[in-house]
N, C-alpha and C positions, 0 to 999 in steps of 0.2 A: 503494499500499500505505499504510495506516494505522500508527500507532504501536501499536497494539493488536496488529494483524497480526502484526507484528515481534517483540512480546513474546510470542505466544502460539508462534511459530516458534522463537525462542529457548527456551521453555521444552520444545518438543517435541525438540529437538536434545540438550538436557540428560538427557531421559529415555532417549535413545538412548545416551548416554554412560556408560552403566553397565557393569559387566564389566571385563574386561582394557583396554578403551579408557580408563576412567578409571583404572587403575593405570599406564598410560602415561605420564601426566602428572605422577607421584608421583618423590620423590627415588629414586634408585638402591638405597637401603638399604630403602625400602618395598616398591621391586619384588623384591629379594632375599628379603625376610621373605614375601611373597606366594607366590614360587616354592618356596621352601622347604615353606611349609603346602600348596601343591598336592601335593607330592610325600609329606607325611607327616600326612595329615588332620586331625589334632588334637595341638597342643602349647602347653606351658606357655609363659611370657616367658622363664624361665631355659632351658629347652630349647631354644627359638628362638636366645638368645643363645650357646649351645654348637654349635649347628647353622650358624650364620652366620657364626660369630667375630666379632660385632660386639658393642659393649660394650653392657652391659644398658641404658644411658639411649639409646642410638642405636634400639634395638629398642623401648622405649617410645615414640619417636616415630614410629618406623614403623608402630607399631600404632594409634597415635593417629590418625595420617594414613589409614591403611586404613580404620578406623573410620568418621573424616568422609565417606569416598565411599561407606561401604555395602558394601564387598566382603568383610568378615570379620564373624564372629559371634563372640561371646565369652559365657562363662557359668563359673558357680564350679565349682572342683572338688569332686567328691563326698568325696575323700580327705583333701583339706586345704582347707578355706573360704578360708584367705587367699590361695590361687592362683587364676587364672582361667585357662580353656582356651580358646585360640582357632582357629577352623576357618574355612576359606575359602570363600566363598559363589558364588564365581564357577567356571563350567564351563568 
């Protein structure tokens, strides 16, 4: 097996590592935020902090980690453009 075959096999395994498999390797705070989003469709960062009882800074970190692995979507709130609304992409 050549080095290019190994690299392509690694790329294929990374594609399969989406969804809840990607969340499995994240910190507990990110898992909790993902689970709360699973039950509550869409929430803002402050709503997530209230629901999870986590500090806002921890929620921000969890959201950034979830965005890095591509399991959440965010958009601006129509009622308040300063806020972002987060939605879970994983089924």
